[in-house]
C-alpha positions in Angstrom: 6.5 -4.4 -33.6 4.1 -5.3 -30.9 6.9 -6.1 -28.5 8.7 -2.8 -29.3 5.5 -0.9 -28.6 5.1 -2.8 -25.3 8.7 -1.8 -24.2 8.1 1.8 -25.3 4.9 2.1 -23.3 6.6 0.5 -20.3 9.5 2.9 -20.4 7.3 5.9 -20.7 5.0 4.8 -17.8 7.9 4.0 -15.5 9.6 7.3 -16.2 6.3 9.2 -15.6 5.8 7.2 -12.4 9.3 8.1 -11.2 8.7 11.8 -11.8 5.3 11.8 -10.0 6.8 9.7 -7.2 9.5 12.4 -6.7 6.9 15.2 -6.7 4.4 13.5 -4.4 6.6 11.7 -1.9 10.0 13.5 -1.7 8.9 15.5 1.4 7.8 12.3 3.1 11.1 10.6 2.2 13.1 13.0 4.3 10.8 12.5 7.3 10.8 8.8 6.9 14.6 8.6 6.9 14.6 10.3 10.3 12.2 7.9 11.9 14.9 5.5 13.2 16.2 2.1 12.4 13.5 0.2 14.4 10.7 2.1 12.7 12.2 1.4 9.2 12.7 -2.3 10.0 9.1 -2.8 11.2 7.8 -0.9 8.2 9.9 -3.0 5.8 8.7 -6.2 7.4 5.1 -5.0 7.1 5.5 -4.1 3.5 7.1 -7.4 2.6 4.5 -9.5 4.4 1.5 -7.5 2.9 2.9 -7.5 -0.6 3.6 -11.2 -0.4 0.0 -11.9 0.6 -1.4 -9.6 -2.2 1.0 -11.0 -4.8 0.0 -14.6 -3.8 -3.7 -13.5 -3.9 -3.5 -12.2 -7.5 -1.4 -15.2 -8.6 -4.1 -17.4 -7.1 -6.7 -15.6 -9.2 -4.5 -15.9 -12.3 -3.6 -19.6 -11.7 -3.5 -21.5 -14.9 -2.9 -18.3 -17.0 0.7 -17.5 -16.0 3.6 -19.7 -17.4 6.5 -18.3 -15.3 6.5 -17.4 -11.7 9.5 -15.1 -12.2 7.7 -13.2 -15.0 4.7 -12.8 -12.7 6.8 -11.4 -9.9 8.4 -8.9 -12.3 5.0 -7.8 -13.5 3.7 -7.4 -9.9 6.8 -5.4 -8.9 6.4 -3.2 -11.9 2.7 -2.6 -12.0 1.9 -2.0 -8.3 4.2 1.1 -7.9 2.6 2.6 -11.0 -0.8 1.8 -9.6 -0.3 3.5 -6.3 1.6 6.5 -7.6 -0.3 7.5 -10.8 -3.5 9.4 -9.8 -7.2 8.6 -10.7 -6.5 4.8 -10.7 -5.0 5.2 -14.2 -2.3 2.7 -13.0 -5.0 0.0 -13.3 -5.1 0.5 -17.0 -1.3 -0.1 -17.2 -1.8 -3.2 -15.0 -4.5 -4.5 -17.3 -2.2 -3.9 -20.3 0.8 -5.6 -18.8 -1.0 -8.8 -17.7 -3.1 -8.8 -20.9 0.1 -8.7 -22.9 1.7 -11.5 -20.8 -1.4 -13.7 -21.1 -2.0 -12.7 -24.8 -5.6 -11.9 -23.8 -6.5 -8.3 -22.9 -10.1 -9.1 -22.2 -8.9 -11.7 -19.5 -6.5 -9.1 -18.2 -9.4 -6.7 -17.6 -11.5 -9.4 -15.8 -8.8 -10.6 -13.5 -7.7 -7.1 -12.5 -11.3 -6.1 -11.8 -11.7 -9.2 -9.6 -8.6 -8.4 -7.7 -9.7 -4.8 -7.1 -13.2 -5.8 -6.2 -12.2 -8.2 -3.4 -9.5 -5.8 -2.1 -12.0 -3.0 -1.9 -14.7 -5.2 -0.5 -12.3 -6.4 2.2 -11.3 -2.8 3.1 -14.9 -1.7 3.3 -15.7 -4.8 5.5 -12.9 -3.8 7.9 -14.1 -0.2 8.0 -17.7 -1.2 8.7 -16.5 -3.6 11.4 -14.4 -0.8 13.0 -17.4 1.5 12.9 -19.6 -1.0 14.7 -17.0 -1.7 17.4 -15.9 1.9 18.0 -19.2 3.6 17.2 -17.2 6.1 15.1 -19.1 7.4 12.0 -17.2 7.3 8.7 -17.7 9.6 5.7 -21.0 8.9 3.9 -18.9 8.0 0.8 -17.8 4.8 2.6 -21.4 3.6 3.0 -22.2 4.6 -0.6 -19.2 2.6 -1.9 -20.4 -0.4 0.2 -23.9 -0.2 -1.4 -22.2 0.0 -4.8 -20.1 -3.1 -4.1 -23.2 -4.9 -2.8 -25.2 -4.1 -6.0 -22.3 -5.2 -8.2 -22.1 -8.5 -6.4 -25.9 -8.9 -6.6 -25.9 -8.1 -10.3 -23.2 -10.6 -11.0 -25.2 -13.4 -9.2 -28.4 -12.5 -10.9 -27.0 -11.7 -14.4 -26.9 -15.3 -15.7 -30.6 -15.8 -14.9 -31.6 -12.5 -16.4 -29.6 -13.2 -19.6 -31.2 -16.7 -19.9 -34.7 -15.2 -19.5 -34.2 -12.5 -22.2 -32.4 -14.8 -24.6 -35.3 -17.3 -24.4 -37.8 -14.5 -24.8 -36.1 -13.0 -27.9 -35.6 -16.4 -29.5 -39.3 -17.1 -29.3 -40.2 -13.7 -30.7 -40.1 -12.8 -34.4 -36.6 -12.0 -35.6 -35.8 -8.3 -36.0 -32.7 -6.2 -36.4 -33.1 -4.7 -32.9 -33.8 -8.2 -31.4 -30.6 -9.6 -33.0 -28.6 -6.8 -31.7 -30.0 -7.5 -28.2 -29.1 -11.1 -28.6 -25.5 -10.3 -29.4 -25.3 -8.0 -26.4 -26.8 -10.7 -24.1 -24.2 -13.2 -25.4 -21.4 -10.8 -24.7 -22.7 -10.4 -21.1 -22.9 -14.2 -20.7 -19.3 -14.4 -21.9 -18.2 -11.9 -19.3 -20.1 -13.7 -16.6 -18.6 -17.1 -17.7 -15.1 -15.7 -17.6 -15.6 -14.3 -14.1 -17.1 -17.6 -12.9 -14.2 -19.6 -14.2 -11.8 -17.2 -12.5 -13.7 -17.4 -9.2 -14.6 -21.1 -9.2 -13.5 -22.3 -5.8 -11.4 -19.2 -5.2 -13.7 -16.3 -4.2 -13.8 -17.0 -0.5 -10.1 -17.6 -0.3 -9.4 -14.4 -2.2 -11.6 -12.5 0.1 -10.0 -14.1 3.2 -6.5 -13.2 1.9 -7.7 -9.6 1.3 -9.0 -9.3 4.9 -5.8 -10.8 6.2 -3.7 -8.3 4.3 -5.7 -5.3 5.7 -5.6 -6.6 9.2 -1.8 -7.0 9.1 -1.6 -3.5 7.7 -3.7 -2.1 10.5 -1.6 -4.0 13.1 1.5 -2.6 11.5 0.2 0.9 11.8 -0.6 0.4 15.5 2.9 -0.9 16.1 4.6 1.9 14.1 2.6 4.5 16.1 3.8 2.9 19.3 7.4 2.9 18.1 7.1 6.5 17.1 6.2 7.3 20.7 2.6 8.1 20.0 -0.5 6.6 21.7 -2.3 3.7 20.0 -5.6 5.4 19.2 -8.6 4.2 17.2 -8.6 7.6 15.4 -5.3 6.8 13.8 -6.7 3.6 12.3 -9.8 5.5 11.2 -7.7 8.1 9.5 -5.5 5.4 7.8 -8.4 3.4 6.5 -10.2 6.5 5.2 -7.0 7.7 3.5 -6.8 4.3 1.8 -10.2 5.0 0.2 -9.0 8.4 -0.9 -10.7 10.4 1.9 -8.2 12.5 3.9 -4.5 12.1 4.3 -2.3 9.9 6.5 1.4 10.1 7.1 1.5 6.3 7.9 -0.1 5.6 4.5 2.4 7.8 2.8 5.3 6.0 4.4 3.8 2.7 3.4 3.3 3.7 -0.2 6.8 5.2 -0.3 8.4 2.1 1.1 6.4 -0.2 -1.2 7.3 1.7 -4.3 11.1 1.8 -3.5 11.1 -1.9 -2.5 9.2 -3.2 -5.5 10.9 -1.1 -8.1 14.3 -2.1 -6.7 13.2 -5.8 -6.9 12.0 -5.3 -10.5 15.3 -3.7 -11.6 17.3 -6.7 -10.0 15.0 -9.3 -11.7 15.1 -7.4 -15.0 18.9 -7.2 -15.2 19.2 -10.8 -13.9 17.2 -12.0 -16.9 19.3 -9.9 -19.3 22.5 -11.3 -17.8 21.1 -14.9 -18.2 20.1 -14.2 -21.8 23.6 -12.7 -22.5 
């Protein structure tokens, strides 16, 4: 029954994604087809390289929790298109569901997806701040607000174990009450979350962050190269616009082309892998 529900949810989400993809990206598809073979070839190489790095990054985070590399690739090729097409980041919920189902642990799925998103966003903000320092161009205030938010999240994670330990000792030395016991249960839950995150990041945090930075730098270089192929000038403003669009501020044709190519390439790969498995089972 659980497996049938999983397949039904997957079918519904993929159909919805296909419909939304057609609505949002069909106008960009006609423009992309007319960009020329060299442009499409460079874009394809850029998409393959970046997704290889991001797929390896998340596999590195999940290491020890995934039994089959082919199943992981299928999940990646299925969840990323949903994640970039479905609005309001609702695709992340589907991503958590799929990996949680595969690992048979939905709580772990939430933690690992949050870790992946945290480092990817942190790397993007780092690149944006570095670009603003080098070019002296001011970004939208939301960028700096998001950076402060990420900073406080990281600080809270570092300080949380000590805070939990202090309050747990304090409550254990106080007279037992219903409210105190409820606080202890909450503190233990926080410690469990911190412990799960620590196990996932142990010896991996710096590498995951470095891979995220590398992926964004390659993506930026790809945008510069594509602009040159398209006959335009290589301007910092194009990069600023692209990075801002990646955060949901503004709109960039280059980002649309990248998303469009990523969705088509990954979904085609997923379909091939899916039917390959069905043929092997048959």
